[in-house]
Backbone as CSV, one residue per row, in Angstrom:
resi,resn,N_x,N_y,N_z,CA_x,CA_y,CA_z,C_x,C_y,C_z
1,MET,67.789,157.044,252.035,67.379,158.237,252.215,67.307,158.368,253.923
2,LEU,66.732,157.345,254.476,66.607,157.576,256.028,68.222,158.020,256.341
3,PHE,69.176,157.388,255.790,70.680,157.335,256.632,71.015,159.007,256.335
4,PHE,70.407,159.521,255.145,70.580,160.551,254.888,70.381,161.757,255.666
5,TYR,68.734,161.411,256.256,68.436,162.462,257.085,68.848,162.329,258.493
6,CYS,69.399,160.762,258.867,69.623,160.456,260.204,71.465,161.198,260.288
7,THR,72.295,161.248,259.401,73.733,161.931,259.598,73.448,163.606,259.493
8,ARG,72.615,163.521,258.830,72.497,165.438,258.970,71.618,165.967,260.187
9,PHE,70.956,165.044,260.609,70.643,165.435,262.163,72.161,165.395,263.363
10,MET,72.827,164.097,262.890,73.459,164.192,263.997,74.706,165.033,263.544
11,GLU,75.072,165.757,262.647,75.880,166.775,262.215,75.679,167.881,262.983
12,PHE,74.185,168.042,263.345,73.804,169.447,263.875,73.515,169.148,265.549
13,ASN,74.017,167.906,265.498,73.543,167.533,267.103,74.352,167.871,268.305
14,VAL,73.875,168.395,269.167,74.362,169.139,270.419,75.340,168.252,271.136
15,LYS,76.568,168.446,271.090,77.571,167.829,271.766,78.208,168.325,273.147
16,ILE,77.950,167.830,274.163,78.259,168.599,275.435,79.797,168.255,275.879
17,HIS,80.349,169.402,275.914,82.033,169.163,276.797,81.659,169.269,277.906
18,PRO,82.180,168.246,278.968,82.016,168.099,280.339,82.102,169.219,280.828
19,ILE,83.532,169.878,280.893,84.264,170.654,281.778,83.396,172.103,281.571
20,TYR,83.277,172.528,280.320,82.509,173.920,279.714,81.158,174.017,280.318
21,ALA,80.348,172.518,280.165,79.144,172.585,280.388,79.008,172.606,282.591
22,SER,79.729,172.065,282.844,79.954,172.250,284.381,79.727,173.695,284.761
23,PHE,81.167,174.193,284.066,80.858,175.773,284.488,79.730,176.418,284.353
24,ALA,79.292,176.268,283.390,77.973,177.211,282.525,76.834,176.667,283.801
25,ILE,76.814,175.348,284.351,75.939,174.947,285.115,75.724,175.870,286.294
26,VAL,77.164,175.807,286.687,77.155,176.384,287.912,77.069,177.936,287.956
27,LEU,77.589,178.724,287.220,77.259,179.808,286.800,75.734,180.194,286.678
28,LEU,74.903,179.393,286.278,73.766,179.257,286.486,72.879,179.281,287.482
29,ILE,73.029,178.382,288.320,72.596,178.058,289.462,72.997,179.394,290.457
30,GLY,74.371,179.783,290.378,74.710,180.751,290.995,74.135,182.044,290.973
31,ILE,74.082,181.952,289.391,73.586,183.339,289.070,72.320,183.734,289.724
32,MET,71.611,182.644,289.770,69.879,182.788,290.148,70.058,182.751,292.097
33,TYR,70.976,182.211,292.534,71.053,182.121,293.987,71.240,183.691,294.533
34,VAL,72.404,183.994,293.577,72.969,185.390,294.216,71.747,186.567,294.219
35,SER,71.028,186.356,292.775,69.971,187.530,292.018,69.129,187.088,293.299
36,LEU,68.775,185.954,293.977,67.599,186.303,294.718,67.802,186.108,296.469
37,LEU,69.037,186.648,296.630,69.460,186.633,298.149,68.747,187.881,298.404
38,PRO,68.508,188.193,299.361,67.800,189.533,300.041,68.815,190.551,300.179
39,LYS,68.391,191.995,299.502,69.446,193.002,299.398,70.311,193.147,300.738
40,ALA,69.805,193.197,301.901,70.674,193.151,303.081,71.801,192.547,303.093
41,GLU,71.574,191.071,302.595,73.018,190.566,302.531,73.808,190.466,301.885
42,LEU,73.871,191.499,300.665,74.769,191.753,299.603,75.370,192.706,299.680
43,PRO,76.834,192.469,299.533,77.481,194.017,300.084,77.613,194.926,299.033
44,GLU,77.447,196.415,299.565,77.232,197.385,298.872,78.678,197.823,297.635
45,ALA,78.638,198.112,296.475,79.280,198.453,295.590,79.526,199.785,296.133
46,PRO,81.319,199.763,295.875,81.698,201.248,296.108,81.631,202.072,295.102
47,LEU,81.539,202.005,293.842,81.109,202.581,292.675,79.519,202.617,292.293
48,LEU,78.848,203.673,292.099,77.456,203.973,291.934,76.857,202.616,290.853
49,GLN,77.545,202.404,289.658,77.099,201.771,288.680,78.143,200.380,288.645
50,ALA,78.803,199.798,289.675,79.685,198.866,289.416,78.618,197.386,289.655
51,ASP,77.379,197.607,289.955,76.435,196.576,289.611,76.039,196.200,288.120
52,LYS,76.166,197.625,287.327,76.012,196.750,285.828,77.257,196.035,285.140
53,LEU,78.012,196.826,285.659,79.788,196.012,285.134,79.663,194.560,286.016
54,VAL,78.715,194.360,286.764,78.961,193.030,287.382,78.152,192.162,286.460
55,HIS,77.080,192.556,286.311,75.990,192.053,285.211,76.493,191.657,283.628
56,PHE,77.065,192.927,283.033,78.043,192.671,282.246,78.779,191.476,281.916
57,SER,79.507,191.263,282.894,80.456,190.295,282.718,80.129,188.903,283.308
58,MET,78.974,188.977,283.987,78.498,187.662,284.348,77.863,187.134,283.030
59,TYR,76.988,187.688,282.616,76.318,187.440,281.230,77.470,187.138,279.989
60,ALA,78.339,187.754,279.771,79.288,187.680,278.908,80.163,186.314,279.087
61,ILE,80.606,186.096,280.312,81.198,184.517,280.856,79.856,183.766,280.338
62,LEU,78.693,183.878,280.840,77.713,182.811,280.883,77.383,182.283,279.430
63,ALA,77.347,183.188,278.444,77.433,183.029,276.845,78.909,182.333,276.480
64,TYR,79.633,182.467,277.289,80.740,182.234,276.286,80.610,180.378,276.874
65,PHE,80.290,180.233,278.046,80.333,178.899,278.512,79.309,177.849,278.352
66,ILE,78.366,178.691,277.881,76.934,178.082,277.184,77.518,177.524,275.891
67,HIS,78.248,178.357,275.062,78.222,178.071,273.699,79.828,177.020,273.685
68,LYS,80.584,177.101,274.772,81.609,176.226,274.481,81.274,174.734,275.440
69,GLY,80.265,174.695,275.935,79.767,173.660,276.720,78.729,172.381,276.071
70,PHE,77.949,173.796,275.419,76.515,172.854,275.042,76.452,172.556,273.104
71,PHE,77.261,173.219,272.405,77.146,173.368,271.622,77.994,172.892,270.475
72,ASN,77.603,172.314,269.443,78.745,171.515,268.616,78.987,172.699,267.524
73,GLN,80.463,173.018,267.121,80.828,174.068,266.654,80.301,173.890,265.156
74,LYS,79.857,173.351,264.387,79.267,173.178,263.310,78.013,173.592,263.196
75,LEU,77.448,173.759,264.172,76.102,174.284,264.315,75.931,175.832,263.703
76,ALA,75.648,176.566,262.721,75.425,177.711,262.103,76.058,178.855,262.708
77,ASN,75.313,178.882,264.005,75.194,180.336,264.804,74.981,180.099,265.886
78,ALA,75.995,179.112,266.510,75.981,178.532,268.011,76.408,179.370,268.855
79,ILE,76.913,180.644,268.847,77.210,181.452,269.484,76.200,182.129,269.503
80,GLY,75.911,183.010,268.805,74.285,183.668,269.112,73.492,182.908,269.540
81,LEU,73.263,181.399,269.647,72.083,180.890,270.171,72.520,180.944,271.922
82,ALA,73.784,180.778,271.935,74.053,180.983,273.237,74.116,182.299,273.958
83,CYS,74.224,183.389,273.275,74.269,184.777,273.793,72.494,184.674,273.816
84,LEU,71.724,184.599,272.838,70.496,184.551,273.531,70.042,183.784,274.355
85,MET,70.394,182.708,274.932,69.930,182.018,275.942,70.513,182.586,276.872
86,SER,71.212,183.142,276.952,72.391,184.530,278.318,71.309,184.791,278.536
87,PHE,70.861,185.796,277.397,70.038,187.200,277.701,68.525,186.557,278.185
88,LEU,68.560,185.698,277.783,66.806,185.218,278.238,66.906,184.871,279.602
89,TYR,67.900,184.243,280.149,68.180,183.576,281.032,68.312,184.877,282.223
90,GLY,68.767,186.281,281.975,68.907,187.004,282.459,67.610,187.631,282.564
91,PHE,67.103,187.871,281.778,65.550,188.055,281.822,64.650,187.296,282.672
92,ILE,64.396,186.129,282.804,63.931,185.334,283.438,64.253,185.732,285.210
93,VAL,65.762,185.831,285.172,66.428,186.171,286.781,65.409,187.639,287.163
94,GLU,65.472,188.583,286.196,64.975,189.618,286.511,63.573,189.661,286.950
95,CYS,62.629,189.024,286.114,61.081,188.628,286.389,61.123,187.771,287.808
96,SER,62.096,186.969,288.069,62.125,186.234,289.382,62.322,186.986,290.440
97,GLN,63.067,188.041,290.429,63.954,188.954,291.577,62.161,189.811,291.866
98,TYR,61.294,190.344,290.616,60.212,190.821,290.848,59.156,190.216,291.340
99,TYR,59.076,188.748,291.337,57.834,188.171,291.903,58.202,187.123,292.824
100,PHE,59.504,187.115,293.248,59.709,186.196,294.161,60.287,186.460,295.503
101,THR,60.891,187.706,295.129,61.634,188.558,296.767,61.066,189.815,296.774
102,SER,60.808,190.283,298.086,60.664,191.648,298.536,61.503,192.470,298.379
103,SER,62.945,192.233,298.388,63.821,193.224,298.829,64.617,193.690,297.277
104,ARG,64.386,192.777,296.299,64.999,193.314,295.327,63.538,193.588,294.214
105,MET,64.611,194.312,293.054,63.300,194.796,292.152,63.509,194.557,290.752
106,PHE,62.429,194.441,289.814,62.886,194.579,288.531,64.072,195.677,287.747
107,ASP,65.027,195.742,287.284,65.549,196.431,286.486,65.854,196.558,285.209
108,VAL,65.263,197.332,284.638,65.515,197.318,282.833,66.701,197.848,282.678
109,PHE,67.526,198.421,283.377,69.181,198.766,283.124,69.804,197.695,283.569
110,ASP,69.592,196.383,284.376,70.249,195.169,284.530,70.124,194.319,283.394
111,ILE,68.824,194.430,282.966,68.643,193.347,281.342,69.408,194.231,280.581
112,PHE,69.740,195.667,280.234,70.033,196.116,279.139,71.910,195.560,279.546
113,ALA,72.661,195.863,280.599,73.797,195.397,280.952,74.015,193.859,280.775
114,ASN,72.847,192.886,280.995,73.114,191.610,280.380,73.164,191.164,279.062
115,GLY,71.991,192.317,278.249,72.141,191.977,277.196,73.841,192.625,276.427
116,THR,74.175,193.686,276.875,75.326,194.246,276.439,76.594,193.001,276.357
117,GLY,76.832,192.259,277.578,77.686,191.497,277.921,77.481,190.418,277.228
118,ALA,76.051,190.021,277.089,75.991,188.887,275.679,76.768,189.060,274.571
119,ILE,75.927,190.452,274.218,76.547,190.946,272.364,78.153,190.910,272.432
120,PHE,78.464,191.366,273.642,80.263,191.509,273.921,80.678,189.876,273.705
121,ALA,80.193,189.199,274.232,80.701,187.509,274.063,80.411,187.335,272.541
122,TYR,79.436,187.259,271.972,79.075,187.120,270.834,80.319,188.116,269.818
123,ILE,80.672,188.980,269.961,81.788,189.705,269.128,82.982,189.051,269.135
124,VAL,83.341,189.282,270.492,85.051,188.411,270.863,84.863,187.068,270.170
125,VAL,84.017,186.070,270.564,83.812,184.856,269.870,84.092,184.809,268.361
126,ASN,83.352,185.831,267.618,83.000,185.941,266.127,84.192,186.568,265.754
127,LYS,84.977,187.127,266.588,86.075,187.912,265.802,87.700,187.524,266.160
128,TYR,87.634,186.973,267.386,88.780,186.724,268.275,89.299,185.247,268.511
129,LEU,88.005,184.592,268.526,88.126,182.832,268.748,87.676,182.445,267.800
């Protein structure tokens, strides 16, 4: 009986892929670093809403690398969990901007762009990969 439970646990255990996990960790650190930089040190976007496109792209890529780096493919909805983690990380980053910087602010539309990017990663992985 114990053997059955152990094998079931091992089947859903997290398996780390070193290359994808490394990219995910670098993205996590890089996103937090850039997000907490003073606004004066960041270049201005030539387009008005290019910032939202950057948010969309960063969190779609982050969700993909979290999925490929940290989750066993046998896990029922690994990409969904990775996308949720990506979105929650974006929310934490936005809250950190509000509480820990004076030149950056909490933006609901950034959170929306983060979530949209994570949903895009979910759709692409489920449909095409």
